[in-house]
C-alpha positions in Angstrom: 16.1 -35.9 -22.3 20.0 -35.5 -22.1 22.0 -38.6 -21.6 19.2 -40.8 -23.0 19.4 -42.9 -26.0 16.8 -41.5 -28.6 15.3 -43.4 -31.4 14.5 -41.3 -34.4 11.2 -42.1 -36.0 11.0 -42.6 -39.7 8.9 -39.4 -40.0 11.6 -37.4 -38.2 14.4 -39.0 -40.3 12.4 -38.1 -43.4 12.0 -34.5 -42.3 15.7 -34.2 -41.4 16.7 -35.6 -44.9 14.3 -33.2 -46.5 15.5 -30.3 -44.5 19.0 -31.2 -45.3 18.3 -31.5 -49.0 16.4 -28.3 -49.2 18.5 -25.9 -47.2 22.1 -25.0 -47.3 23.2 -26.2 -43.7 26.6 -24.6 -43.9 25.0 -21.1 -44.6 22.3 -21.7 -41.8 25.3 -22.6 -39.5 27.2 -19.4 -40.3 24.2 -17.2 -40.2 23.3 -18.7 -36.7 26.8 -18.0 -35.5 26.7 -14.4 -36.9 23.4 -13.5 -35.4 24.3 -15.0 -32.0 27.6 -13.5 -31.6 26.6 -10.1 -33.1 23.9 -10.2 -30.4 26.5 -10.9 -27.9 28.8 -8.2 -29.1 26.0 -5.5 -29.0 24.6 -6.7 -25.7 28.0 -6.1 -23.7 26.5 -6.8 -20.3 23.3 -7.7 -18.6 23.1 -11.3 -19.8 20.9 -13.5 -17.5 22.7 -15.8 -15.1 21.5 -19.0 -17.1 22.8 -17.6 -20.3 25.6 -20.4 -20.3 22.8 -22.9 -21.1 21.8 -20.8 -24.0 25.3 -20.6 -25.3 25.4 -24.5 -25.1 22.1 -24.9 -26.9 23.1 -22.7 -29.7 26.5 -24.3 -30.0 24.9 -27.7 -30.3 22.5 -26.4 -33.1 25.4 -24.9 -34.9 27.4 -28.2 -34.7 24.4 -30.0 -36.0 24.1 -27.8 -39.0 27.8 -28.2 -39.6 27.4 -32.1 -39.4 24.6 -31.8 -42.0 26.9 -29.7 -44.3 29.8 -32.2 -43.8 27.8 -35.2 -44.4 26.2 -33.6 -47.6 29.6 -32.8 -48.9 31.1 -36.1 -48.2 28.2 -38.2 -49.5 27.6 -38.2 -53.2 24.0 -37.2 -54.3 21.9 -40.2 -55.4 
């Protein structure tokens, strides 16, 4: 579904808000980054040829977690 506009349902928005409220997004982002790059460090070689897409996907997920963290920090709690 890349490059297509996606409308988020109320249910999904509710789940995202709940996730953001109940989890430390910055910690999750850092943990994902650490696990992923530690894996790469220990792997050294033998990565599959399509691993570039995995890197892009993980990077996108980390960016989303960081956006959650940024939005939470800049927005006062109600």
